[in-house]
C-alpha positions as CSV (number, residue, x, y, z in Angstrom):
1,L,137.5,109.4,31.0
2,S,138.5,112.7,32.6
3,R,141.3,113.4,30.1
4,A,138.8,112.7,27.3
5,L,136.3,115.1,28.7
6,V,139.0,117.7,29.2
7,A,139.9,117.3,25.5
8,L,136.4,118.1,24.6
9,G,136.7,121.5,26.4
10,D,133.6,123.5,27.2
11,V,131.4,120.9,25.4
12,A,132.0,118.6,28.4
13,E,130.3,121.1,30.8
14,D,126.8,119.6,30.4
15,A,128.1,116.1,31.2
16,L,130.0,117.5,34.2
17,R,126.9,119.2,35.5
18,T,125.0,116.0,35.2
19,G,127.7,114.2,37.1
20,L,127.8,116.9,39.8
21,A,124.0,116.4,40.3
22,S,124.3,112.6,40.6
23,L,123.1,110.7,43.6
24,D,126.2,108.6,43.5
25,P,129.0,110.2,45.6
26,A,131.7,108.6,43.5
27,V,130.3,110.1,40.3
28,R,130.1,113.5,42.0
29,A,133.7,113.3,43.2
30,H,134.8,112.3,39.7
31,A,132.9,115.1,38.1
32,R,134.5,117.6,40.6
33,A,137.9,116.3,39.8
34,T,137.3,116.5,36.1
35,R,136.0,120.0,36.3
36,K,139.2,121.0,38.2
37,L,141.3,119.4,35.5
38,L,139.2,121.2,32.8
39,R,139.9,124.6,34.5
40,D,143.6,123.8,35.0
41,P,144.8,121.1,32.6
42,D,148.3,121.3,34.1
43,A,147.1,120.5,37.5
44,G,147.6,117.1,38.9
45,F,144.6,114.7,39.0
46,D,145.9,112.7,41.9
47,L,144.0,114.6,44.6
48,G,140.7,114.2,42.8
49,V,141.3,110.5,42.4
50,D,142.2,110.1,46.0
51,E,139.0,112.0,47.1
52,A,136.9,109.7,44.9
53,K,138.5,106.6,46.3
54,R,137.9,107.9,49.8
55,V,134.2,108.5,49.2
56,V,133.8,105.1,47.8
57,A,135.7,103.4,50.6
58,L,134.1,105.2,53.5
59,G,130.7,106.1,52.0
60,P,129.5,109.7,51.7
61,E,128.4,109.9,55.4
62,R,131.7,108.8,56.8
63,A,133.8,110.7,54.3
64,G,132.9,113.9,56.2
65,G,130.6,115.3,53.6
66,T,133.4,117.0,51.8
67,A,132.8,115.0,48.6
68,C,129.3,116.2,48.1
């Protein structure tokens, strides 16, 4: 999904803003990772994926709040 959004370019910004405002911490983490990838397409996506997995596994409270 992230690669598809990146392929859309700036058109994807509205969808990313919606994701960043989501109440779901996993959605917010994914939107942040996608935005990073949009800004730097050559960057690795692994860190964003790892962050999203951590938030889902621990929950937003236990993840240290860094994902929100």
